[in-house]
BAFIKE-554629 format. One record per residue (C-alpha): residue in one letter; residue number from 1; x negated, y, z negated. Coordinates in Angstrom, 1 decimal. Example, Ala and Ser with C-alpha at 12.3 -4.5 7.8 and 13.67 -1.06 7.14 Angstrom:
2
@r: A | k: 1 | px: -12.3 | py: -4.5 | pz: -7.8
@r: S | k: 2 | px: -13.7 | py: -1.1 | pz: -7.1
! end
This chain:
76
@r: X | k: 1 | px: -10.9 | py: 30.1 | pz: 80.9
@r: X | k: 2 | px: -10.2 | py: 33.0 | pz: 79.9
@r: X | k: 3 | px: -12.0 | py: 35.0 | pz: 76.6
@r: X | k: 4 | px: -9.3 | py: 35.8 | pz: 74.6
@r: X | k: 5 | px: -9.7 | py: 39.5 | pz: 74.1
@r: X | k: 6 | px: -8.6 | py: 40.6 | pz: 70.3
@r: X | k: 7 | px: -8.5 | py: 44.4 | pz: 71.5
@r: X | k: 8 | px: -5.6 | py: 43.3 | pz: 74.5
@r: X | k: 9 | px: -4.0 | py: 41.5 | pz: 71.2
@r: X | k: 10 | px: -3.3 | py: 43.9 | pz: 69.0
@r: X | k: 11 | px: -2.5 | py: 46.1 | pz: 71.5
@r: X | k: 12 | px: 0.6 | py: 43.8 | pz: 72.3
@r: X | k: 13 | px: 1.5 | py: 44.2 | pz: 69.2
@r: X | k: 14 | px: 0.9 | py: 47.6 | pz: 68.9
@r: X | k: 15 | px: 3.7 | py: 47.8 | pz: 72.2
@r: X | k: 16 | px: 5.7 | py: 45.4 | pz: 70.4
@r: X | k: 17 | px: 5.8 | py: 47.6 | pz: 67.0
@r: X | k: 18 | px: 6.2 | py: 51.0 | pz: 68.8
@r: X | k: 19 | px: 9.6 | py: 48.5 | pz: 70.9
@r: X | k: 20 | px: 11.0 | py: 46.9 | pz: 67.4
@r: X | k: 21 | px: 10.1 | py: 50.7 | pz: 66.5
@r: X | k: 22 | px: 11.7 | py: 52.7 | pz: 68.7
@r: X | k: 23 | px: 15.5 | py: 50.0 | pz: 69.6
@r: X | k: 24 | px: 15.4 | py: 50.6 | pz: 66.2
@r: X | k: 25 | px: 15.8 | py: 54.7 | pz: 66.0
@r: X | k: 26 | px: 18.5 | py: 54.1 | pz: 69.9
@r: X | k: 27 | px: 20.1 | py: 52.0 | pz: 67.5
@r: X | k: 28 | px: 20.0 | py: 54.2 | pz: 64.8
@r: X | k: 29 | px: 21.2 | py: 57.2 | pz: 67.2
@r: X | k: 30 | px: 24.4 | py: 55.4 | pz: 68.3
@r: X | k: 31 | px: 26.0 | py: 54.5 | pz: 64.9
@r: X | k: 32 | px: 25.6 | py: 57.6 | pz: 63.9
@r: X | k: 33 | px: 26.9 | py: 59.2 | pz: 67.2
@r: X | k: 34 | px: 30.3 | py: 56.5 | pz: 66.5
@r: X | k: 35 | px: 30.9 | py: 57.6 | pz: 63.1
@r: X | k: 36 | px: 30.6 | py: 61.3 | pz: 64.5
@r: X | k: 37 | px: 32.9 | py: 59.9 | pz: 66.5
@r: X | k: 38 | px: 35.1 | py: 58.6 | pz: 64.6
@r: X | k: 39 | px: 35.3 | py: 61.5 | pz: 61.8
@r: X | k: 40 | px: 36.5 | py: 63.9 | pz: 64.9
@r: X | k: 41 | px: 38.8 | py: 61.6 | pz: 66.5
@r: X | k: 42 | px: 40.1 | py: 61.8 | pz: 62.3
@r: X | k: 43 | px: 39.6 | py: 58.0 | pz: 62.7
@r: X | k: 44 | px: 38.4 | py: 57.9 | pz: 59.0
@r: X | k: 45 | px: 39.7 | py: 54.6 | pz: 57.3
@r: X | k: 46 | px: 38.0 | py: 53.1 | pz: 59.8
@r: X | k: 47 | px: 34.5 | py: 55.0 | pz: 58.7
@r: X | k: 48 | px: 36.5 | py: 54.0 | pz: 54.8
@r: X | k: 49 | px: 36.6 | py: 50.1 | pz: 55.8
@r: X | k: 50 | px: 32.8 | py: 49.8 | pz: 57.9
@r: X | k: 51 | px: 31.1 | py: 51.4 | pz: 54.9
@r: X | k: 52 | px: 32.7 | py: 49.1 | pz: 52.4
@r: X | k: 53 | px: 32.2 | py: 45.6 | pz: 55.0
@r: X | k: 54 | px: 28.6 | py: 47.0 | pz: 54.7
@r: X | k: 55 | px: 28.4 | py: 47.6 | pz: 51.1
@r: X | k: 56 | px: 30.2 | py: 44.6 | pz: 50.0
@r: X | k: 57 | px: 27.7 | py: 42.8 | pz: 52.5
@r: X | k: 58 | px: 24.6 | py: 44.3 | pz: 51.4
@r: X | k: 59 | px: 24.4 | py: 46.2 | pz: 47.8
@r: X | k: 60 | px: 23.6 | py: 43.6 | pz: 45.4
@r: X | k: 61 | px: 25.6 | py: 44.7 | pz: 42.8
@r: X | k: 62 | px: 28.4 | py: 42.7 | pz: 44.8
@r: X | k: 63 | px: 26.4 | py: 38.9 | pz: 44.9
@r: X | k: 64 | px: 29.7 | py: 37.3 | pz: 42.9
@r: X | k: 65 | px: 31.1 | py: 37.8 | pz: 46.5
@r: X | k: 66 | px: 30.4 | py: 35.8 | pz: 48.7
@r: X | k: 67 | px: 30.3 | py: 37.2 | pz: 51.6
@r: X | k: 68 | px: 27.2 | py: 38.9 | pz: 50.0
@r: X | k: 69 | px: 23.3 | py: 38.7 | pz: 51.4
@r: X | k: 70 | px: 22.1 | py: 38.0 | pz: 47.4
@r: X | k: 71 | px: 25.5 | py: 35.2 | pz: 47.2
@r: X | k: 72 | px: 23.7 | py: 32.1 | pz: 44.9
@r: X | k: 73 | px: 25.6 | py: 28.6 | pz: 44.9
@r: X | k: 74 | px: 26.1 | py: 27.3 | pz: 41.8
@r: X | k: 75 | px: 22.7 | py: 24.6 | pz: 41.9
@r: X | k: 76 | px: 24.2 | py: 22.1 | pz: 38.9
! end
């Protein structure tokens, strides 16, 4: 049976964290590039639609909307 080395486990967690961060950065740059493309191609209505959709889903001020992540069902 192989002995568990805590240093190797720590290195695996650190590498997983690094991969996650790098993936997030690539996603963010791709998202930003897509919005720049939309802006320079004159499709501002698409930008507004996407922005409003994200705001309605995430923003806590819209928690009466069933599509919002903060939506609370009536518990009676």
